[in-house]
C-alpha positions, 0 to 999 in steps of 0.5 A: 213036186220037189219043195223049194230048193234053195235056201240061204246057202243054195241046195242043202239036206240029207245025202241020198234024201231029197233034194241032195240025190241023184235024180234032182241034182242031174234035174238041177244041172239039166234046169241051170243050164237052160237057165243060162242058154243065151245069145248064139253060143252052142257051148257054155263051161260049168267048173265043177268042184267039191270037198270031200263028203262021201256023197261027192262021190255022188252027185258030181257024176249026176250034175256033170251028167245033166250039163253035158246032156244040155250042152254044157262042157265040165270042168271037174277040179275034184276037192277045192274051198268055194272061194276055188270055186269062185276064183276059178270060174272067173279066171276060166272065164266059165259062165258057172262055178258049182260047189257040192259041200254042206259047207261046216255039217257033219258028212250026212249033209251035203249041198248044191252052191251057183256062182255066176261067171262073176264069181258072185253066188247067184242071184234070188231070180236066177235061183227062180227061175232054175226052181220053176224049170226043174218042174217041168219036163225038159225032155225036149230041150234035150242036146242034139247027139252032137252038141253033147258037151265035154267033161275034162279035168282040170290039172293044175288047179291048186297051184293055181289058186295057191298063187293067187291066196299068196299074191294077196298078201302084202309084197315085201312080208313073209311068214319066216320063224313063225310056227303056225297052226291050221287046220284043215276039218278034214276037209276041202282045203286039206292041201292047198291050205298048207301049203299057203303057209310054208310057201310063206316061209311058216313052219306049219303045223297041219290038223284036220287033212286026212280026209276019209269020207266021213271026217269032215268037219267032226271035232275039228276045224272052224266048228270046234277049235279046240283041237286048234287050241290045243296043238297050238299050246302043246306045240308053242306056235304063234297062232292058229287057223281052223277053216270049216269044211269049203274053207269058206269061213275062219276062225282063230287061235292066239298063242294062249289057246284063247279063240278069236272069231270073225267080230274081231279077224273083221275089226283086226282087219278095218283098223289096219286097212283105215289106216293104209287107206284102204278101207272103203265105204267108212265101214264094216258090212256085218249080219245081226249075229255080230258083237254089239262089243264090234260096233262099239268099237269101230265106231269109236275109231270113225267107223261104222257097222252095217248089219244084214240078215243072217248069210254072206249072200245078204252081207257080200249084196250090201257091200257091193250096193254100197261100195263096202270091202270088208264085211263077214259073219262071226261065225267066220266068212269073212269078205274082202272084196278087193281081193274075193267074191265069196267068203275066203278063210285063207285070204282072211288069215293071211291078212290077219298076219299082213295087219300084225306085221304092219302093227310091228306086233309080233305078240298076236293075243296083244295084236289081236283082243281089238276090243271086249265083247259084250256078253253073248249067248246064242243056243240052238233049239232043235225042233221037230214040228210045225213051229213058226215064230210067226206065231201068237204065242211066239210072238208074244214070247219073242215080246216077254223077253224083250220086254224083260232084257228092256234097253240092257241089250238086244234079242235075236230068233231066227229058224235057220236056213239049212237045219231044223234048228231054233236060233236064240241070241241075247247080249247084253251088258248083264251077263245074268239077264242075258242068260236067263232070257235066252233060257226062258226062249228055249224054254218056250220053243222046247214046250210049244215044239212038244206041244205042236209034235202032239197035236200033230200026232192026234190030228 
């Protein structure tokens, strides 16, 4: 029996350990093909891309084999950003897009996430159907010999995506005279990202463009922006952009090397789009993690902030249901619905640059300091036991922390959907109090985890 496969962003885990094994990847592909069968169309089409992890070489052929065995044709595009696969799925009129990536995680992890024919991530209902199908035998439903699918590689996938992203930059604008640092995290965008900025006229200083299968996100990229910051200052660049391993998130820094997170990026684009009449929905969609300062800023310019659960799928679902065209996460997932169906770090970067030019500014530090963030502290605590946030002790600890914080801010404690981490976050105007509350909760999680671990060993 295979345990639950899909988490907050597809299937994810340690490479070559369940569920990220060749065997399970094969079954997932077979099950997905069966779920997608409809009408009289014999051959379906699936686009498969990946990032630069070593384990991609293991998972790609397993998935390919599974789809082909069920009669689906496969187009392989190799290392490409996640948003590129979403775009190519629509462009090629495919029935499915598959990305082999663990996004911002270290190379030891990998994952499988899927897009439907419309370029949006598969619904929970379809994912549930796939999980149920994986559990049963599919031998009798294999395609007949004459009905097997075929696989081919796409020759111009990079050029297609580069042109698509460039065309989201306003006509008549260019990046002439700008010096830009782009950190590709040794990941999926290591070829396309520098080309996009260069072809729009910028002088490009690339970082993290030498993947070796094990250095993706290692001390670089959106989760480790220090190298981007240092390179910007060293070379006197105007701005720095850092992507993560699959390039669906973006973190920036200004010419002084100061980090600009996803909240500031959303604020900047929202203000610009409001002024130009492009903004839809009357505000921005983000998650419970976004800074209170963003909410206050948007309110000050007549816009609203709608919060969802953590995860870009929740943000996208709310955007689609309520006609918003800007959404994202503080971590750098920026979804711009006019251009993309999922987070796209490169499109977001170009929209920031467009907003700066439209404002008449040329100094990034002045243009991008949109609001003053409220002091916010986030600490990740790893756990090993069957720790539950619904236990009586956990609920009491959180309740006591909320009492201590009072009306001065807010607290959020949640489990990571992709790692064995408890994420403890608090924010408020009193920075000292925020730190105290977070420390108290972290101490509780660690002590409770130790207690449960000992109890399990003695059982």
